[in-house]
N, C-alpha and C positions, 0 to 999 in steps of 0.2 A: 745725286749729282748729274749734272748735265753732260759730263765727260764719260759717263759710264753707261753700259748697255748690256743686253743679253747677248751671249755669243751666238754667231750664226753657224749653220752646219758647215759652211766653208771654213770658218775658223777652227772648228773641231777637226775637219779633214786635214788642216795644217798640222795639228798635233799628231795625227796618225801618220802623216807623210814625212814629217821633218823632225820628230822628237823620238828619243828613246823612252820606252814605257816599262815600268816595273812596279811590282808591289812587294818585292822581297829585296833584301840586302844581304850580302855575304859578310858574316861576322864570326870571328873565332872559329873558322873552319866549317861553319854551317850556314844555312839560310835562315833568316828570321824576317818576319813581316816588318814593313816600314811603319814606324810609330812616331808621330809628332804631337807634342802636347797631350799625350795619353790617348791619341786617336789613331787607329789603323787607317791606312789609306794607300793610294797609288801616287807615283810621281811621274812626271814627264820632264825630260831634260832636253833642252834645245841645243842646237849647234853653237849658240852663243853662251852656253853654260847656265842660262836661266833655268830655274826649276819651278814647276807648278805642282803643288800638292793638292790632291782631291781626297778629302777624308771619306771614309765609309760611314755615311750618316743614314743610310737606308732611305726609305720613303714612307709616307703615310697613306693608309687606305682607311677611309672613314675615321675612326678614332684610334686606330692601331698602328704602331710603328712596325715596319717590316724590314728584315735583313739589316738591322742597324750596325752590326759589327763586321759584316761580310760584303756589303754592297753600297754603292752610292749612285744615285740617279740625279742628273742635273738637267734642267730645262735648257733648250736652245730657243732662239728667237723664231724658229721655223715651225710653221704649222704643216700638217700632212696635206697631201694633195687631194685627198678625197673630200668632196664637198658635203658628204652626208654625215661627217663626224666633226667633233670639235677637238680632235687629238692634236698633240704637238710632238715634235721630235725630242728625244732625250739622248744624252751621252751616259753610258753605264760603265762603271769601273768596279772591280771587286774580285772576290775569290769564290769560285764555285768548286767545292771539293778541294782538289789540289791544283786546279788550273787557274791561271791568271786570265782575266778577260778585260778587254776594252772594246766596246762596240758602240756604234752609232745605230740608233733604232731608225731604220729607213722604212719608207712605205713599201709594203709588199702585199701580196694577195692574202697571206695568212696573218700578218701583224701590221697594224696601222698606227704606229707611234704609241703614245701613252695618253689616256684620257686625262683631260686637264683638271678633273676633280681629284686626282691623286696629288699628294703633297710631296713634290720633288724639290730638291735644293736648287738654289740660284747661286751661280758663281759668276758675278759680273766681270766684264772686261772693259778696258779703256777703249772708247770708240776711236776708230781710225779717222784721222782728219783728211 
């Protein structure tokens, strides 16, 4: 669809700045992972009460699925700033041990996005008019 596109890093930053983020829900006196349609994942809740669910679908490396039930990596429309690589920025959500994480993979001296030959998920957004 012409009205859909890849999220930009600026849109991802809006999630970080303006939404509540969680991968656990308080149920019957304890915490449990968020599950929707039998898929674990993380949610973002906006100030308007809209909810975005990102399932932990892992990513692919060559022909192997990686971190399928603990992690989700989603492409953004942004490429990294280094001209010597073909890497792109991703948003990562998931569980690492007992810690919840949400991170934007920014360009840094030690880590330059994700190589585009990895199989990350796509979560399209409606284009702003």
